[in-house]
C-alpha positions in Angstrom: 14.9 18.7 4.7 14.8 19.9 8.2 14.9 16.6 11.0 11.7 16.1 12.2 10.5 16.0 7.7 13.5 13.5 6.7 12.1 11.4 9.5 8.1 11.6 8.9 9.5 11.0 4.5 10.9 7.7 6.1 8.3 6.9 8.5 5.6 7.2 5.8 7.8 5.1 2.8 8.6 1.9 6.1 4.5 1.6 6.3 4.4 1.6 2.5 6.8 -1.5 2.3 4.8 -3.1 5.0 1.9 -2.9 3.7 2.8 -3.6 0.1 3.9 -7.5 1.6 0.6 -7.9 2.2 -0.9 -7.3 -0.4 -0.2 -10.5 -2.6 -0.5 -13.7 0.3 0.0 -16.3 -2.0 3.8 -14.9 -3.4 6.7 -16.9 -1.5 4.2 -20.6 -1.7 5.7 -23.4 -3.6 3.5 -25.7 -4.9 4.7 -29.6 -5.7 3.3 -32.8 -6.3 1.1 -33.6 -9.2 -2.1 -32.2 -8.1 -3.1 -28.4 -7.0 -5.7 -28.2 -3.4 -8.0 -25.4 -2.8 -6.1 -23.4 -0.4 -7.5 -20.2 0.7 -5.4 -17.6 2.8 -7.4 -15.3 6.2 -7.4 -11.4 6.5 -3.7 -10.5 7.5 -2.2 -13.9 8.2 0.8 -13.9 5.7 4.0 -16.5 5.1 7.2 -16.0 4.3 7.7 -19.6 2.0 5.7 -21.8 1.6 6.2 -25.1 0.2 2.4 -27.4 -0.3 2.8 -31.4 -1.3 -0.5 -32.6 -2.6 -1.5 -35.8 -4.3 -5.2 -35.2 -4.7 -7.3 -32.5 -6.2 -9.8 -32.4 -4.0 -7.1 -31.3 -1.3 -8.8 -27.8 1.1 -6.2 -26.3 3.2 -7.5 -23.5 5.0 -5.3 -21.0 6.8 -7.3 -18.2 8.6 -7.3 -14.7 9.2 -4.8 -13.2 11.5 -2.2 -16.6 11.2 1.2 -15.2 11.2 3.1 -18.6 10.0 6.8 -19.1 10.4 9.2 -19.3 7.5 9.6 -22.5 5.5 7.5 -25.1 6.5 6.3 -27.3 4.8 2.2 -28.5 4.3 1.8 -32.1 2.6 -1.7 -32.2 1.4 -3.1 -36.1 1.1 -6.4 -37.3 1.9 -7.9 -35.2 3.5 -8.7 -31.2 5.3 -6.1 -29.8 6.6 -7.2 -26.7 8.5 -4.2 -23.8 10.7 -6.0 -21.3 12.8 
C-alpha cells in the first residue's frame, strides 16, 4: 500500500467517525427529576454531555440550529420555556 492510499484510507476512517458522532443527537443526554420535558435540538447542533433536570412535563427545551454546546451542561426546567440559540 502506498503512502498516498494509506493517508486516504485514514482520512476516510476519520470522516466516517466524525459523521457518525452527529447521527444520534440524544446520546449523552441524561434526564433527572419527576417529569420529562419536550426537548428538541436543531440541525447540526451537538453536545456530548447534557443533564436536564425537570419537574413539569409542560416544559419545552429547544436548542437551535448550528449550536455547539460545551460538555457537562446542566439545564434546570421548572415552569417556563427554555430556548438556546
